[in-house]
N, C-alpha and C positions, 0 to 999 in steps of 0.2 A: 334530437332536442333535449329529449329527456335526461339524457347523459351528459349533455351540457351543464343541465340545471343540478343536478345531484352533485357532478364532480368539478364544475367549473372549468372542464377543459372540452374542447369540440373533439370528436370521435375521429378526426384525421388529422390531427396537430398532433406532434412531440411533445412528449413528458419527459422532464429531467426529474430524475429522483436524486435527492441529496443526503436523505438518511436511510440506513438500511439496519437490520439488525438479523442477527444469524443466530442458531441455535443449531450446535453440532454433536453428534453423538459418536464415539468412535473408540478403538482400543487405545488404550492409553501406551502400553508397552511398547509397541509399533513405533509411535511418533515419538517416544524417548530414545528407541535405539537412532533414530534419524536427527535428532537434535544434537544428538552426541558427535556425530560424524559432520554436522554442517559447522559446528563450532571452529575448526581450522580453514575457513573459507577466506576468502579473499575481501578485504574492504574496499568498495569500490565507489564511496562518496567521489573522490578525486579523479576516479578512471574517465576520462573524457570519453574514451572510445565506447564508453556505457551509458554514457548521459545523452539525454536527447535534448537538453535544452536547460532553463529555468525559468521562474516564474514567481511573481511576488504573492506572498501568502502573509496574511494576518493571523497571527499567534497571539492566544490572549496571555499566554505566560510572558512573552517579551514586550506586549502592548502596543507592537509595532508592526509595520510590514517586512517581511524577511526574504531576501533572494533564496529559493529554495530548490535545489536540484530537482530536474524531471527525470525518470528512467522508464525508458521503454521495456516493458516485461520480457517481452522476446529476446532481449539482449542480455538478460540475466540468466546465470547457470546454476547448477546444483552448490551450494557452498560459499555463494557470493551473500555479502553482507552489507546492508545499506543502513548508514547511520542517520538518523533523523537530526534534522527536518529534511523530508525528501518525499518524493512524491513518485508513486509507482504505476504506469499508464498499462493497464491490460486492455484488452478488446471490448470486454464486458464490465469493466469496472476500473476505477481509479482508487488506489491507496493511499493514504496521509500516514506517514510515520511522524510521529510526533517528535517534538524534541525531547534527549535525553531518553529515546528508544530507539532501538535497531530492528530491522527484518533481516531474516536469512533466509534463503533459498534453501527449502527441503529437496530431499531426494526426488520426492514425486512433484517438484513444482508448485511447491504450497510456498506461503510467507509464514514464518514463526516470527511473530513481534513481541518481544519484551522489553521491558525498563533496562536500560544501557547501564549496568552499576558499576562500570569503572572509574 
């Protein structure tokens, strides 16, 4: 009862987290080497075998809902490049790749997201 009062959530219900912040510390030279290798990857935006489906997403920059491709993270491999807008679903998180950004799958199956400067 006290938990419900303090957090407005019952202890036995599910909670949806919609905003996370992460601060990470690591060795820069190792990731830089991985990033260089990942640049020659395959663009998978239109590769239907890697897509899980699509859904409508509202993007402030477009001021409307855009049909956005959804990718299952387990189907992506090292070197794959996903151009935004896109959604990547993982077992414990969902990653939104914004318009004019791209996500690259690194050697260690992480996502390196940066502005698409082309």
